[in-house]
N, C-alpha and C positions, 0 to 999 in steps of 0.2 A: 503494500500498500505504499509506502515511503516513499518509494521509488517512483512510483505510478503519478504520485503529485511532483516530484524534484521533474521529473521529463515535460508535467504538463508548464511547470512554473518555465522554466528553461526554454520551451516553445512560447510561453508568450513574451518573455525579454527577446525572442527571436523576433515576434512580431511588432514589438514596439524601435526594434532599431530599423528593422524594413520601414516601418512608415514613418521612421523620421530621416531615414537617407534615400527614399524615394521621395518625400516630400521637399528635400533640399534638392535634390540634383531636376526638379520639374521647375519649382523655382527658381533657380540659378538660368534656367535655360526659357526662362520665357522672354520676350522681347519687351521692351520696356527700360522705364528706370526711375524707383520709386523713390529715390534723392535729389534728382532733378523735379520732379511733380511735385515733393513737399516744397522744397525751394521755392519753386514760380513756375506756374504749368502755365500752357498756353501761350499766349504773347510776353507776363511774363519771364519766360525761361530766358531770354534775349537778355536779359539785364542781371544773369545771372555769371560771375566769370567762374576762370576754371581751376582759381584759389580756392573760393566758393564751395566750389561741387567736390572738389578734393578733398578740403575738411571735412565738410557731412560726410563724405563717403569714409572715411580716415575713422571719421566718429563714430558711426555705424560697423566699422568691421570689416567693407566690403569694399577698400583698397587691397584687400590680400588674396593672392592667389584661390582658388576654389578647393584645392584641399587645405590650405589653411584654414579660410574660412571654415570646412566640412570639420574640419580636427576639434577645433575653439567651441564651437558650436554644440558639438556632440559633448565635449568634456563641461560644457555649461552646461546644455540641458541633463546631465545627470545629477548632478546639484538642484534640478528643477525650475533654471533660467533660462531661461527663452531670447533674454533681450531686452533692447526698449521697441515699441514699436517706432515705426519711422513717420509715423502721421503723427504721433500725437505725442512721444516723447516718451509716454508711461510704458511701468513694466508687461511685457507680452503675459506672465505667468499672471500676475496680477488683473489683467483687463481680465483676460478667460476665465480665472475663477470667478470674481463679482460677477459674471456676466452667467455662471453655471447655475443655480440655485434655476431660475424661472425654466428653464431648458431642462433640467433634471424633474422637475416639476412635469412638463406636458409630457418627457418618453417615459417618467413612472407609469404617469395615470394611463397613456398609451397603450401601455404593454399588461396592465389590469387587464384594462379592457379587450385589448389584441385577445389574450386570452379566453375572457370572458366568452363576447362575443364569439370567436373561431370556435372554442371548442365547446360552448353550449351548442353552435350548429350541428356540430359532428357528432355531438352524442343525443343529441332528439332525433335528426336525420338518422342516425343509423337505428334507435332504440323504437321508436314509432312504427305502428303497425299498419297508417296510413298510408297507404303508397304516394300516393301525390302528394303530401305534406313532409313526409321523406327526400321526394325529390325534390322536390321546391330548395329544403331546409340544403340537402347536397349540392345544389346548384347556387348558390349563395357564393362561395369562393371563390369559383373562377370568377365572378362577376365582379367581384368584390377585387382580384390581382388586379381586370383587367380597368379599372376607372386610375385617371390622373387624381393624383393627390391634390392636386392645386385645384382643379375642378370640385371635386370634393369639399374643399375648404368654403370655396365659394358659392356652391349648393346650399351647404349648412349654415354659411351666414346670409344666404337670402331667405331660409326657410326659420331658421332662429332667435336671428336677432331682428332681420327687418318685418318680415309678415307675424311671428308670433310673438316676439320683442319677449322671448323666456332670457337671452345671455348676450351677453352685452360680445362685440362684433370685433372690436379691438383692442389692443393696448391690455395692460398688468393690472386688473383689475380684482385681485383676490381670487378665490379658487375657482369662484363663475365662469373667467377670463383663462381659465384652462381647461374647461371643458370643450368646447369646440375643437381645438385645436388640436388635442390629446385623442379625441374622439378623429380625427381627422388623419391621424396619421397612424391608429388603429387600427382603420378597414383593411388595406393592403397586408400588414401582417398578420390579424387577426384572420384574415379568407387564407394565408400561406397556412399558420398554423391549422385550418377548420379544414383544408385539402388532405396536411400528411395522417391527423388526428383521426379522420373518416379511411382513409383506406387504411390505414395500421389497427383500427378496430374493426373493417371487415375481416382483414388477416387474421388475426387472432379468432372470430369468434367464429370462422372455417378449420379453425385447428381441432385434433382429437381430444384435447383435454376439455375443451370445452363438454363434448359428449359425457365424458368420463362427470365431470360435474353436474350438471343436468340430469342423470341418473340414479346422483346422490341424493336427491330430493331441494338441490339447492335451487331458489325461485329467479326469475327470466331476472331480474332487476338485480339483484345478487351476480347473477355471470358477468351479467355487460359492465354494471358499473363497480363491480370487485373484479374479479379475475381478469376480464379480458382488458378492461382499461390498463389498469397497471401495468399487464405487458407492452399494452398498446402507449403508454405513456414515452417510451425510452425514445423513440427518434421522434418523438415532438418537444421533447426537455433540449436534445440536440439542436433543432429547429428552434428553439426559444434562445437558446447559446448565442447561434449565429442572427436571427431575427434583430433583437436586442443592440447589436449595435447602430443597426442600419435607423433606429427609430433619432439616435443623433444626426444623422443626416438628414433623417427628414424633415428635422427644425430649421433647415435652411430655407425649405418652402415653404412650411408653416409661419412660424416667424415673421414671413415674408408676406404672406396673403393676413395675416390677423395683425398683423405692426406690432407684435411684439418686441419685447429689449429681449437679448439672451445669446447665446451662443451664435443664435444660424446671423442676426443680425451683424454681430463684427465679423462673421468671416467675410457677410457679403463685405463690407467696405475694405477690408483685407483682403480680399483677394480684385476686388475693384481696385484701391489703392497701390497694390502688389507691395502689400506691407510683410516681408518675409517672417520678421518674428512671430509673427500674430498666426498668421496663418498656420508655419510651423508648432506651435501651443495646441492652437485647436488642432490639427490633424494626430499628436501626437496626442492629446485628451481625449479626439475620439477611439482611439487603436485603446489606450489605456482602461477607457471604458469596456471597451470589448471582449478584450482579454480578463478583465476582474467579473465580466458575468460568465465569463466560460471555466473559468476557475469554480466557480459557484457551483456551474452545473456539471463538475467533474467532481464533488465533493457531493451532491447528491447520488452523482450514477453509482456506487456501492450499496447508499440507504435504500435505495429500488430495485437493484440487482445485485445482490450477495457476493453473484460470479465473480463481477469485477476487482472485487476482494481476493479473491482463493486462486482464480482459473486465468492463468496466464493467456488462452486462447481467445478468453472472451472480454479480457482485457485489451487484450490488439486487437480484436473487433471493434468494440467501442471504439476505441484510437482512430480506426479507419473510417468507420462514420463519421466521425466528429470534427478531425480532418484531415 
C-alpha cells in the first residue's frame, strides 16, 4: 500500500513539472511583448526608449536566455513564487490565491451537482421498469455532453434571472450567485458521469453474481443499489477524478458569462496581456488541483476494492485505468 501511494505521489510531481514546463515553452513562443505593452501600447509604444525597455525586461528577468529563465522560474516555483505580474506588479501567486475562493465555490458545487444529477439519472434510468422513462433518462447524458457550456449559461440566465427572477445573473453576491455558474459547468460533467455509471451498472447487472444474490432472496433495490452499484462505482470514481480538474478550466467560460471575479477572469486578462507569471501560476494551480483530487481518488480505491491493497494484478489494473 505504501509503495502504491508513493508511486501515485511521484506521478503527481511529474504532472506538476510537465504543466510548468509546457506552459513556459508555449508562453515563450507566443509572439508579442508583454513588457512593451505595459510600458505603452499602440501609439505610445513609439515613445518608449530602448534603455527603458531593456531595464523593464531585466526587472522581470526576461533579458536572460530562455534556459536561464526556465531554471530561475522553476526554482522559484518550487518555493511557491511565480514572480510578479507584468501588468500590475503584484505577486502572481498572491493574485491567483486571492481569486481562488469564488472559483473553488463554483467548482465544488458544480462537482456535487454533477454527481447528483448524472448519478441520479443513471440510477433511475437503469432501475425503473417504465421503458419510456428509462429511455428518456438514459438519453439525457449524451444530450448534456453535446451542449456548449456558454450556451447553457446564457439559457439559464435567461430563464432563472430574467424571466423567473429567482437568481442573480451577474457578480459575486453570496451563495445565490454561485448556483447558476455551478449548474452551468455541472451539466456536461454530470453527463459524462451519468454515461459511465449507466454503462457500468448495466454491465454489473448482467454478471452471474447478481443472479446468485437474487436467488438468496435479496430485494431488487438491494441488488441494484447495494451490490451492483458498489462494483459499478469504480470506473465512475476514476472519471470523477478526471473531470474534477476540468471544472477549473470551465470556470474561465462561466466566470466570463456571469461576470464573476475569480481565477477565470484573471486568466483571461493575463492571457490577453501575455502576463507570463500569472498564466503560469494559474496553470500550475489547475494541475495541482487535478493531482490532489486524483490522489484522493487513489486513497478511496482501497476502501471500495480491497484487492487494490493485497492484489498486485488488481492494483496494476486500477493504475492502468486511472493513468
